[in-house]
C-alpha positions in Angstrom: -38.8 -6.1 -31.3 -40.6 -3.3 -29.6 -43.7 -4.0 -27.5 -45.4 -1.2 -29.4 -45.1 -3.3 -32.6 -47.0 -6.3 -31.2 -50.6 -6.9 -32.2 -51.3 -10.3 -30.6 -54.5 -12.2 -31.2 -55.5 -15.5 -29.5 -57.7 -17.7 -31.7 -58.3 -21.3 -32.9 -56.1 -22.8 -35.6 -57.6 -23.2 -39.0 -56.6 -25.4 -41.9 -55.5 -22.4 -43.8 -52.7 -21.9 -41.2 -50.9 -25.1 -42.2 -48.2 -23.5 -44.4 -47.1 -21.2 -41.5 -47.5 -24.0 -39.0 -45.3 -26.3 -41.0 -42.6 -23.7 -41.2 -42.8 -23.1 -37.4 -42.7 -26.8 -36.5 -39.8 -27.5 -38.9 -37.8 -24.8 -37.1 -38.6 -25.8 -33.6 -38.6 -29.6 -34.0 -35.7 -30.0 -36.4 -34.1 -32.6 -34.1 -37.1 -34.9 -34.0 -38.5 -34.9 -37.6 -40.1 -31.5 -38.0 -43.7 -30.8 -38.8 -46.7 -33.2 -38.9 -48.1 -33.7 -42.4 -51.1 -31.6 -43.3 -53.6 -34.4 -43.1 -52.7 -34.9 -39.5 -53.3 -31.3 -38.6 -56.5 -31.1 -40.7 -57.8 -34.2 -38.8 -57.0 -32.6 -35.4 -58.8 -29.4 -36.4 -61.9 -31.3 -37.6 -62.2 -33.6 -34.6 -61.3 -31.2 -31.7 -61.3 -27.6 -33.1 -61.4 -25.9 -29.7 -58.2 -27.7 -28.6 -56.1 -26.2 -31.4 -55.1 -22.8 -30.2 -53.0 -20.2 -32.1 -51.5 -16.8 -31.4 -51.0 -14.5 -34.3 -49.2 -11.1 -34.6 -50.6 -9.2 -37.6 -51.7 -12.5 -39.2 -48.3 -14.0 -38.6 -48.5 -17.3 -36.7 -46.2 -17.0 -33.7 -47.5 -19.5 -31.2 -49.5 -22.8 -31.3 -50.8 -25.3 -28.9 -52.1 -28.7 -30.2 -54.3 -30.8 -28.0 -56.4 -34.0 -28.1 -59.0 -35.5 -25.7 -58.1 -38.8 -24.1 -59.2 -41.3 -21.5 -57.6 -40.2 -18.2 -57.2 -43.7 -16.7 -55.4 -44.9 -19.8 -53.0 -41.9 -20.3 -52.3 -41.2 -16.6 -50.5 -44.5 -16.6 -47.2 -45.4 -18.5 -47.5 -45.0 -22.2 -45.5 -43.9 -25.3 -46.0 -41.2 -27.8 -46.9 -43.8 -30.4 -50.0 -44.7 -28.3 -51.4 -41.3 -29.4 -50.8 -42.0 -33.1 -52.6 -44.3 -35.5 -52.1 -45.3 -39.1 -51.0 -42.6 -41.5 -49.9 -40.4 -38.6 -53.5 -39.8 -37.5 -53.5 -38.5 -33.9 -56.1 -40.5 -31.9 -58.6 -38.1 -30.5 -61.2 -39.6 -28.1 -64.4 -37.4 -28.3 -65.7 -39.0 -25.1 -62.4 -38.6 -23.3 -62.5 -37.1 -19.8 -59.1 -35.4 -20.0 -57.0 -33.3 -22.4 -53.5 -34.3 -23.7 -51.1 -31.6 -24.6 -49.3 -32.6 -27.8 -47.2 -29.6 -28.6 -46.6 -26.0 -27.6 -44.5 -24.0 -30.1 -43.3 -20.4 -29.9 -41.6 -18.6 -32.8 -37.9 -17.9 -31.7 -38.4 -14.2 -32.4 -41.3 -14.1 -29.9 -39.7 -15.9 -26.9 -39.5 -13.8 -23.8 -43.1 -12.5 -24.1 -44.6 -15.3 -22.1 -46.8 -16.4 -25.1 -46.4 -20.0 -23.9 -48.1 -19.1 -20.6 -51.0 -17.6 -22.6 -51.5 -20.8 -24.5 -51.3 -22.9 -21.3 -53.9 -20.6 -19.6 -56.2 -21.0 -22.7 -55.9 -24.7 -22.4 -56.7 -24.6 -18.7 -59.8 -22.5 -19.4 -60.9 -24.9 -22.1 -60.4 -27.8 -19.7 -62.6 -26.1 -17.1 -65.3 -25.1 -19.6 -65.6 -28.7 -20.8 -65.6 -30.0 -17.3 -62.7 -32.3 -18.0 -60.7 -34.0 -15.3 -57.2 -32.9 -16.1 -54.6 -31.9 -18.7 -51.9 -34.5 -19.3 -48.7 -34.1 -21.2 -45.7 -36.2 -22.0 -42.9 -33.6 -21.5 -39.5 -34.0 -23.2 -36.4 -33.2 -21.1 -34.1 -31.9 -23.9 -31.3 -30.7 -21.7 -30.9 -34.1 -20.1 -28.1 -35.1 -22.5 -25.9 -32.4 -20.9 -25.9 -34.2 -17.5 -24.6 -37.8 -18.3 -23.8 -38.4 -14.6 -27.4 -38.0 -13.5 -30.2 -40.5 -13.6 -33.4 -39.3 -15.2 -35.0 -39.1 -11.7 -32.1 -37.1 -10.3 -32.3 -34.7 -13.2 -36.0 -34.2 -12.7 -35.5 -33.6 -9.0 -32.8 -31.0 -9.7 -35.0 -29.2 -12.2 -37.8 -29.2 -9.6 -35.4 -27.6 -7.1 -34.4 -25.1 -9.8 -30.8 -26.3 -9.6 -31.0 -27.2 -13.3 -32.9 -25.4 -16.0 -34.8 -27.4 -18.6 -36.6 -25.4 -21.3 -39.6 -27.7 -21.3 -39.9 -29.1 -17.8 -39.0 -25.9 -16.0 -41.7 -24.1 -18.0 -44.3 -26.8 -17.3 -43.6 -26.8 -13.6 -43.9 -23.0 -13.5 -47.4 -23.4 -15.0 -48.7 -25.6 -12.2 -48.1 -29.0 -13.8 -46.9 -31.8 -11.5 -44.7 -34.7 -12.5 -46.6 -37.9 -12.0 -44.0 -40.4 -13.3 -41.1 -41.0 -15.6 -41.9 -42.3 -19.0 -39.3 -44.5 -20.7 -38.8 -44.9 -24.4 -41.5 -42.3 -24.8 -40.0 -40.8 -28.0 -37.0 -43.0 -28.9 -35.7 -40.7 -31.6 -35.5 -37.8 -29.1 -31.7 -38.1 -28.6 -31.5 -35.0 -26.4 -33.9 -36.5 -23.9 -32.4 -39.9 -24.5 -35.9 -41.3 -25.0 -37.1 -40.2 -21.6 -40.1 -37.9 -20.8 -42.1 -36.8 -17.8 -45.8 -37.5 -17.5 -47.1 -34.2 -16.3 -50.6 -33.4 -15.0 -52.6 -30.3 -14.2 -55.7 -31.1 -12.3 -58.9 -29.3 -12.9 -60.0 -28.6 -9.3 -63.5 -27.6 -10.6 -64.0 -30.9 -12.2 -67.3 -32.6 -11.4 -68.2 -36.1 -12.4 -71.2 -36.2 -14.7 -73.5 -37.4 -11.9 -72.5 -34.4 -9.7 -72.4 -31.6 -12.2 -75.9 -30.3 -11.2 -74.9 -30.2 -7.5 -72.1 -27.8 -8.3 -70.4 -28.6 -5.0 -66.8 -27.3 -4.6 -64.1 -29.7 -3.3 -61.2 -27.3 -2.6 -61.6 -24.0 -0.6 -58.8 -21.7 0.4 -59.2 -19.5 3.5 -57.2 -16.4 4.4 -57.7 -15.2 8.0 -56.4 -11.9 9.3 -55.1 -11.8 12.9 -55.8 -8.1 13.1 -53.7 -5.6 15.0 -55.8 -3.1 16.9 -54.1 0.3 16.7 -54.9 4.0 17.1 -56.4 5.4 13.9 -56.6 8.9 12.5 -59.7 8.5 10.4 -62.2 6.0 9.1 -60.4 6.0 5.8 -57.2 4.8 7.4 -58.9 1.8 8.9 -60.6 0.9 5.6 -57.3 1.3 3.8 -55.8 -1.3 6.2 -58.8 -3.6 5.5 -58.4 -3.3 1.8 -54.6 -4.0 2.1 -55.4 -7.4 3.6 -58.2 -8.2 1.2 -55.9 -7.4 -1.7 -53.2 -9.6 -0.3 -55.4 -12.5 0.5 -57.2 -12.4 -2.9 -53.8 -12.4 -4.7 -53.4 -16.0 -3.3 -56.6 -17.0 -5.0 -58.4 -17.4 -1.7 -62.2 -18.0 -1.6 -62.7 -16.3 1.8 -61.0 -13.4 3.7 -61.9 -13.5 7.4 -61.7 -10.6 10.0 -62.2 -10.7 13.8 -65.0 -9.6 16.0 -65.4 -5.8 16.4 -62.2 -5.3 14.3 -63.2 -1.6 13.7 -63.4 -0.9 17.4 -60.5 1.6 17.3 -62.8 4.1 15.7 -64.1 4.8 19.1 -60.7 6.5 19.6 -61.8 9.3 17.2 -63.6 10.7 20.3 -61.5 12.2 23.1 -60.9 10.0 26.2 -63.4 12.0 28.3 -66.2 11.4 25.9 -65.5 7.7 25.8 -66.3 7.5 29.6 -69.9 7.1 28.6 -69.5 3.6 27.2 -73.0 3.3 25.8 -72.6 6.5 23.9 -69.2 5.3 22.7 -70.6 2.1 21.3 -73.5 3.9 19.6 -70.8 6.2 18.1 -69.1 3.1 16.7 -72.3 1.8 15.3 -72.5 4.9 13.2 -69.7 3.6 11.0 -71.3 0.2 10.3 -73.2 1.0 7.2 -70.2 2.6 5.6 -68.0 -0.4 6.5 -70.6 -2.9 5.2 -70.8 -1.0 1.9 -67.1 -0.8 1.5 -66.5 -4.4 2.3 -69.1 -5.5 -0.1 -67.4 -3.4 -2.8 -64.1 -5.0 -2.0 -65.6 -8.5 -2.2 -66.8 -7.8 -5.7 -63.6 -5.9 -6.8 -61.2 -8.5 -5.5 -63.4 -11.5 -6.3 -63.4 -12.9 -2.8 -66.0 -13.7 -0.2 -65.5 -11.7 3.0 -66.4 -12.7 6.5 -66.6 -9.1 7.9 -65.8 -10.1 11.5 -68.5 -8.3 13.4 -69.7 -4.7 13.9 -72.2 -3.0 16.1 -75.5 -2.4 14.5 -78.1 0.0 15.9 -81.7 -0.7 14.9 -84.4 1.9 14.4 -85.8 1.2 17.9 -82.3 2.0 19.4 -81.4 -1.6 20.2 -77.8 -2.6 19.7 -76.6 -5.9 18.2 -73.2 -7.4 17.5 -73.5 -8.5 13.8 -71.3 -10.4 11.4 -71.7 -9.8 7.7 -71.0 -12.2 4.9 -70.1 -10.2 1.8 -70.4 -12.4 -1.2 -68.2 -11.8 -4.3 -71.4 -11.5 -6.4 -72.5 -8.5 -4.4 -75.0 -10.1 -2.0 -74.7 -9.3 1.7 -76.1 -11.5 4.5 -75.8 -11.2 8.2 -75.6 -13.3 11.4 -76.2 -11.7 14.8 -74.4 -12.8 17.9 -76.9 -14.8 19.8 -75.3 -15.2 23.3 -74.2 -11.9 24.8 -71.4 -11.9 27.4 -72.1 -10.3 30.8 -69.7 -7.5 29.9 -71.4 -6.7 26.6 -74.8 -6.6 28.4 -73.6 -4.6 31.3 -71.5 -2.0 29.7 -72.8 -1.7 26.2 -76.4 -2.9 26.5 -75.9 -5.3 23.5 -78.8 -7.7 22.8 -78.7 -11.1 21.3 -80.2 -11.9 17.9 -82.8 -14.6 17.4 -81.9 -16.2 14.0 -79.4 -18.9 13.1 -78.7 -20.0 9.6 -76.3 -21.7 7.1 -75.3 -19.6 4.2 -74.9 -21.0 0.7 -71.7 -19.6 -1.0 -69.8 -20.5 -4.2 -67.3 -22.2 -2.0 -69.4 -24.4 0.3 -72.1 -24.0 3.0 -70.9 -21.9 5.9 -72.0 -20.8 9.3 -70.9 -18.0 11.6 -70.8 -18.0 15.4 -69.4 -14.9 17.0 -67.0 -15.6 19.9 -69.1 -16.5 22.9 -71.6 -18.3 20.7 -69.1 -21.1 19.9 -69.2 -22.0 23.6 -72.8 -23.3 23.2 -72.6 -26.7 21.4 -76.3 -26.6 20.4 -75.6 -23.9 17.8 -72.9 -25.9 16.0 -75.0 -29.0 16.0 -78.0 -27.1 14.5 -75.7 -25.8 11.8 -74.3 -29.2 11.1 -77.8 -30.5 10.7 -78.1 -28.1 7.7 -75.0 -29.6 6.0 -72.5 -26.9 7.1 -69.0 -27.4 5.7 -67.1 -24.5 7.4 -67.8 -22.6 10.6 -66.3 -19.2 11.0 -65.7 -17.9 14.5 -64.6 -14.2 14.6 -63.6 -13.5 18.3 -62.2 -10.9 20.6 -60.7 -12.1 24.0 -58.7 -10.1 26.4 -56.9 -12.8 28.4 -55.3 -16.1 27.5 -57.8 -18.1 29.7 -60.6 -16.4 27.8 -59.0 -17.2 24.5 -58.5 -20.9 25.5 -62.1 -21.2 26.4 -63.1 -20.1 22.9 -60.3 -22.2 21.2 -61.1 -25.4 23.0 -64.9 -25.0 22.3 -64.2 -24.2 18.6 -62.0 -27.3 18.3 -64.8 -29.4 19.9 -67.3 -28.1 17.4 -65.0 -29.2 14.5 -64.7 -32.7 16.0 -68.3 -33.3 17.0 -69.8 -31.8 13.9 -67.2 -33.1 11.4 -66.6 -29.7 9.9 -63.8 -27.1 9.5 -63.7 -24.3 12.0 -61.9 -21.0 11.3 -61.0 -19.0 14.4 -60.0 -15.4 13.8 -59.1 -12.9 16.5 -57.4 -9.5 17.1 -54.3 -8.5 19.0 -52.7 -5.3 20.4 -53.1 -3.1 23.4 -54.5 0.5 22.9 -54.6 2.2 26.3 -55.8 5.5 24.8 -59.1 3.9 24.0 -61.4 3.4 27.0 -63.0 0.2 25.7 -60.0 -1.3 24.1 -57.5 -2.2 26.9 -55.8 -5.6 26.3 -56.2 -8.5 23.9 -55.0 -12.0 23.4 -55.3 -14.1 20.3 -53.9 -17.1 18.4 -56.1 -17.6 15.3 -56.3 -21.1 13.9 -58.1 -23.4 11.5 -59.3 -26.7 13.0 -60.4 -29.9 11.2 -62.1 -33.1 12.3 -59.8 -35.5 14.2 -59.2 -38.5 12.0 -56.6 -40.1 9.7 -57.3 -37.8 6.7 -56.4 -34.7 8.8 -53.4 -33.5 10.8 -52.7 -35.6 13.9 -53.6 -32.7 16.2 -56.6 -31.6 14.1 -55.0 -28.2 13.6 -54.6 -27.2 9.9 -52.8 -23.9 10.6 -52.4 -21.4 13.4 -50.8 -18.0 13.9 -48.0 -16.8 16.2 -49.8 -15.6 19.3 -50.3 -11.8 19.6 -48.7 -11.0 16.3 -50.4 -9.3 13.3 -50.3 -11.8 10.5 -52.4 -13.7 7.9 -52.8 -17.5 7.9 -53.9 -19.5 4.9 -55.4 -22.9 4.8 -56.7 -25.2 2.0 -59.8 -27.1 3.0 -60.8 -30.2 1.2 -64.5 -30.6 1.4 -64.4 -34.1 -0.1 -62.6 -35.3 3.1 -65.6 -34.1 5.1 -67.9 -36.4 3.0 -65.5 -39.3 3.6 -65.1 -38.8 7.3 -68.8 -38.4 7.8 -69.5 -41.7 6.1 -66.4 -43.8 6.7 -64.5 -42.2 9.5 -63.0 -44.0 12.5 -66.0 -42.6 14.3 -69.0 -41.0 12.7 -70.3 -38.5 15.3 -73.2 -37.2 13.2 -74.4 -40.6 12.0 -74.2 -42.2 15.4 -76.3 -39.8 17.4 -79.0 -41.6 19.4 -82.0 -39.7 18.0 -84.2 -42.3 19.5 -83.2 -40.8 22.9 -82.9 -37.1 22.2 -83.3 -34.5 19.6 -82.6 -30.8 19.0 -84.8 -28.2 17.4 -84.8 -24.4 16.8 -87.8 -22.6 18.2 -89.9 -20.4 15.9 -89.2 -16.8 16.9 -90.8 -15.2 13.8 -93.6 -13.8 16.0 -91.1 -11.3 17.4 -90.9 -9.5 14.0 -94.6 -9.9 13.3 -94.0 -12.4 10.6 -96.1 -15.2 12.1 -99.9 -14.6 11.9 -101.9 -14.8 15.0 -104.1 -17.9 15.3 -107.8 -16.9 15.2 
């Protein structure tokens, strides 16, 4: 069949489809009794119409997924197929169930190879998310098991998982992100090919929120991708942006929520001037600031286009009064752009570049948690991390640029301390590479990392992931925000709860008068 001949349409099953459905089920399930009677299908459609999904090709039924709602606690434990079926072959749909149960997925033999089953599974997942259900469960037959009489069911399942054996049902389900929870015995006794065995499979809806927390809309799982960026000579602004987009594309393809870049990652643009011109370091840094607006706009475009939040390292920003600041931008995937200035300026930045410190510190609300940003030197001041923790920060991003290992270790050890004392995740992201041709970019040292609190729920060394030192690469880390809630309330120690506020406190001074926002008292 030519692809040009296909005219596929995904829709819900109707009662008028039964004649075609019966023919399809009789062909696919000839070994276990064929089609359900019409009253069974009609009842399913009446009670859970959204769960009955069909694919048609020019009004020909070529794929079907049948689904019911069930109680998760009941059907995530051992059960049999008959537990789903009542008198007169009525499938027992629970309208108050907090999970979906996949009954059948059928693809017409002429249409196999077009990944129609994947379409049906994705439609089921989307329905599960939209209904805020906990999971999709399924009792999966293992029809090739009879071909391996020397293997126990568990051994067979393990070999299928390792892709040493192919099973037409289990292999497909594993490829669609389902996990085997347990072996089911005497699940469908008449299934001779599976010898009565089945696997209990589960796909978890990571966006699921219990009813009492739906309004909070707090995420529980967040994926981070951080770029250990190689500083290199560049021929143009476009070549640097092309490299940035390459990494954004790669990180977003892994369904990450954040892409993180280091401090002053676009510094090689100073090399577009000749070496002699770069001798005036203040002029060179102002030249670099001239690219910031273009980079900010392009990174915001990438955040939207690739559906990912971007921590845009930091860049030099020149204000109308000529003052220079080192600023990090948070480019949200909905198009919003927010900023955090570096507050503590190193002696070198002050002396050679006349950089000034900002005067605002804040936590940013994102669709993947509450985050803070401290640029390099700022993380060495514990007060800032504590102020952010007091605003319920989940993740602290620390873009940095250090030239020597001792400088890097100073930043690293302080960052890890912030994770422990504030019971949060800290993402440390730096740059590497030596570019002698650029006056202000001599040597660098970095080993980017993701740190966690130090307790039983986290790695023994409180390091979730880290890069190879001084090598351009990307690290990924999955952050479980629920674990932060648990460790803050029930950890071996509870740093935030146990502070002696009767002895000391910490507050942020009101600096709004500097911008004229605070009215004079009269």
